[in-house]
C-alpha positions in Angstrom: -23.2 -9.2 -18.3 -21.2 -9.4 -15.5 -19.1 -13.1 -14.5 -20.3 -13.4 -11.0 -17.2 -16.0 -10.6 -14.9 -13.3 -10.8 -13.8 -11.1 -8.1 -11.0 -8.6 -8.3 -10.2 -5.7 -5.8 -8.0 -2.9 -5.6 -6.7 -2.6 -2.2 -5.6 1.6 -0.9 -4.8 2.9 2.0 -6.5 6.6 1.6 -9.5 8.3 0.2 -8.7 8.4 -4.2 -9.6 10.7 -6.8 -13.0 10.7 -8.4 -11.2 10.0 -11.7 -8.6 7.1 -10.5 -12.0 5.5 -8.9 -13.8 5.7 -12.0 -10.9 4.0 -13.7 -10.5 1.2 -11.2 -14.2 0.7 -11.0 -14.8 0.7 -14.8 -12.4 -2.1 -15.5 -13.9 -4.4 -12.8 -12.3 -3.8 -9.6 -13.5 -3.4 -6.3 -11.9 -0.5 -4.3 -11.7 -1.9 -0.4 -9.9 0.4 2.3 -7.5 -0.4 5.2 -8.2 0.3 8.3 -6.8 3.8 8.2 -9.6 4.5 5.3 -12.7 4.0 5.8 -14.4 5.5 3.1 -14.7 2.3 1.0 -15.6 -1.0 1.9 -13.8 -3.7 4.2 -13.1 -2.1 8.0 -13.0 -3.5 11.4 -16.4 -3.5 11.5 -17.0 -5.6 8.7 -16.5 -9.4 9.8 -14.7 -9.9 13.0 -12.1 -12.6 11.1 -9.2 -9.7 10.3 -6.3 -8.4 10.6 -6.8 -4.9 9.8 -5.5 -3.7 13.0 -2.4 -5.1 12.2 -2.2 -3.0 8.8 0.8 -1.4 9.5 3.2 -4.2 10.2 1.0 -6.2 7.4 0.1 -4.2 4.8 -1.7 -5.3 1.8 -1.9 -8.5 3.1 -4.2 -7.6 5.9 -7.0 -7.0 3.1 -5.8 -10.5 1.8 -6.7 -11.7 5.0 -10.2 -10.6 4.5 -10.2 -11.8 1.1 -9.4 -15.2 1.6 -11.7 -15.5 4.7 -14.9 -14.6 2.6 -14.5 -17.6 1.3 -15.0 -16.4 -2.6 -15.5 -19.4 -5.0 -14.3 -18.7 -9.1 -11.5 -16.4 -9.5 -10.3 -13.8 -7.1 -7.6 -11.2 -7.6 -6.0 -8.1 -5.3 -4.2 -5.4 -6.7 -3.0 -2.1 -5.5 -5.2 1.3 -6.1 -2.2 2.7 -8.6 -0.6 -1.1 -9.1 -2.5 -3.2 -12.0 -1.6 -6.2 -14.5 -1.7 -5.3 -17.7 -2.0 -6.9 -21.1 -0.2 -6.7 -24.0 -1.9 -3.2 -25.4 0.1 -2.0 -21.8 -4.3 -1.3 -21.0 -5.7 -2.7 -17.7 -6.2 -6.5 -17.7 -9.9 -6.9 -18.3 -11.9 -9.8 -16.5 -12.5 -11.6 -19.6 -8.7 -11.6 -20.2 -8.0 -12.5 -16.6 -10.6 -15.7 -16.6 -8.8 -16.6 -20.0 -5.5 -16.6 -18.6 -6.7 -18.5 -15.5 -7.7 -21.1 -17.7 -4.7 -22.6 -18.3 -3.2 -21.1 -14.8 -2.8 -21.6 -11.5 -2.1 -17.7 -11.0 -1.3 -14.1 -12.7 1.8 -12.7 -11.0 3.4 -9.6 -11.7 6.6 -9.8 -14.1 9.4 -10.5 -12.3 12.2 -7.8 -11.4 16.0 -8.9 -11.9 18.6 -7.3 -9.1 22.3 -6.9 -9.4 22.8 -8.8 -6.0 21.1 -12.1 -4.3 18.0 -12.1 -3.4 19.0 -12.7 0.4 22.0 -10.1 0.6 19.0 -7.7 -0.7 16.9 -8.2 2.0 20.0 -8.2 4.2 21.1 -4.8 3.2 17.7 -3.0 3.2 15.6 -5.0 6.0 16.1 -7.3 9.3 17.4 -10.1 7.6 16.6 -12.5 11.2 12.8 -11.8 10.3 13.8 -13.9 6.9 16.1 -16.6 8.5 13.5 -17.1 11.4 10.2 -16.9 8.4 12.7 -19.8 7.2 13.2 -22.4 9.7 9.0 -21.9 10.4 8.0 -22.9 6.9 10.8 -25.7 7.0 9.2 -26.9 10.0 5.6 -26.8 9.0 6.5 -29.0 5.6 5.4 -32.2 4.4 8.8 -32.4 2.3 11.0 -30.2 4.2 13.7 -31.4 2.2 12.4 -30.2 -1.0 11.1 -27.0 0.6 14.3 -26.5 2.0 16.6 -26.8 -1.5 14.0 -24.2 -3.2 14.1 -21.5 -0.4 18.1 -22.0 -0.6 18.1 -21.8 -4.4 15.6 -18.5 -4.5 17.4 -16.6 -1.6 20.8 -17.3 -4.0 19.0 -16.0 -7.3 18.8 -12.1 -8.6 14.7 -12.2 -9.6 11.5 -12.2 -8.0 7.7 -11.4 -8.7 7.3 -8.7 -6.2 4.4 -6.5 -4.5 2.1 -9.1 -3.8 -0.3 -8.5 -6.9 -1.9 -11.8 -7.8 -5.1 -12.9 -9.9 -5.7 -16.4 -9.4 -7.6 -19.6 -8.6 -10.0 -20.2 -5.2 -7.9 -23.4 -4.7 -4.9 -21.3 -4.8 -5.8 -18.8 -2.5 -7.1 -20.8 -0.2 -3.6 -23.0 -0.1 -1.4 -19.9 -0.3 -2.9 -18.1 2.4 -3.3 -21.7 4.6 0.5 -21.6 4.4 1.4 -18.0 4.5 -0.6 -16.8 7.4 0.1 -19.8 10.0 3.7 -19.3 9.3 3.7 -15.3 9.9 1.6 -15.5 12.7 4.1 -17.8 14.0 6.9 -15.4 13.2 5.1 -12.4 14.8 6.0 -14.0 17.8 9.2 -14.5 17.2 10.2 -11.3 16.7 10.3 -7.7 18.3 7.6 -5.3 16.0 8.6 -2.7 18.6 12.3 -2.3 15.9 10.4 -2.3 13.4 9.8 1.6 12.9 9.1 3.5 9.5 10.4 2.0 6.1 10.4 -1.3 8.2 7.0 -1.5 9.8 6.4 -3.7 6.5 7.8 -6.2 7.7 5.0 -8.8 6.8 4.6 -7.7 3.3 8.2 -7.7 2.7 8.7 -11.4 3.5 5.6 -12.7 1.0 6.6 -10.4 -1.8 9.6 -12.5 -1.9 8.0 -16.0 -0.8 5.1 -16.4 -2.7 7.8 -16.8 -5.3 8.7 -19.8 -3.2 5.0 -21.2 -2.4 4.3 -21.0 -6.4 7.9 -23.3 -7.1 7.5 -25.7 -3.9 3.5 -26.8 -5.4 5.0 -27.0 -8.7 2.1 -24.0 -9.4 1.3 -23.0 -13.5 2.4 -19.4 -13.3 2.1 -16.8 -15.8 3.5 -13.4 -15.5 2.0 -9.9 -16.5 3.5 -6.7 -16.7 2.3 -4.4 -13.7 1.6 -0.3 -13.7 4.3 0.9 -10.9 6.7 -2.0 -11.3 9.3 -0.1 -13.1 9.2 2.6 -10.6 9.7 -0.1 -7.6 12.6 -1.9 -9.7 14.3 1.7 -10.0 14.1 2.2 -5.9 15.2 -0.9 -5.8 18.4 -0.9 -7.8 19.1 3.0 -6.7 18.8 2.1 -3.1 20.9 -0.7 -3.5 23.8 1.2 -5.0 23.4 4.2 -3.4 23.7 1.8 -0.1 27.0 0.3 -1.6 28.5 3.1 -2.4 28.0 4.5 1.5 29.8 1.1 2.8 32.3 2.4 0.6 33.1 5.6 1.6 32.7 4.2 5.3 35.5 1.7 4.9 37.6 4.1 3.4 36.9 6.8 5.9 38.1 4.3 8.9 
């Protein structure tokens, strides 16, 4: 019998192959589509309090916002149509396994990826570092313990690993605390940046930021975190590292050519 107190969602931006659909659904996930994908539940027509029209900037966060506003109780999870938490047997984490892990933890996050440079320098190389700096300032300003948060952000920015992809399975309390912390800051940041300059790869600005700063949130709040392998993260890691070395190589070529 399905446990009514656990709600796992797999977000997609496109119609999935029937075989993939069945695999996802057989593993207890409800597929939800973002604004461009109306073949699954969740769109502009579902409730008035959603940000699906901003999906190109918020990416999977537009689905996270909608899930948060539904006020589910129990355990809530957000995964992608091609990225799922895995158990020790490299199979998709079952609902029962997720329930057991959350009994002694606040949240399940993806196993950290390790970079060859600091998180902040990596963001500087591939995104708009001013966005990163502005979000830091906003989060510190809204914090009840600014000294602690400032210290954590400084340490995190200098570190070389983080849990990526905005994947999580967590308690409803964690979700409410995290979203109440994150979204007001992102909405404030949205007022301070020119989204017109964020084109193509850079459009997913709030998605890129949040997958860094959820790591700050769990540290700041002393959360109990369990890290699980996820499908697709090796590919993510390989993309980040290959992009980094490609750009470093290009930078040296440019310097030599001067």
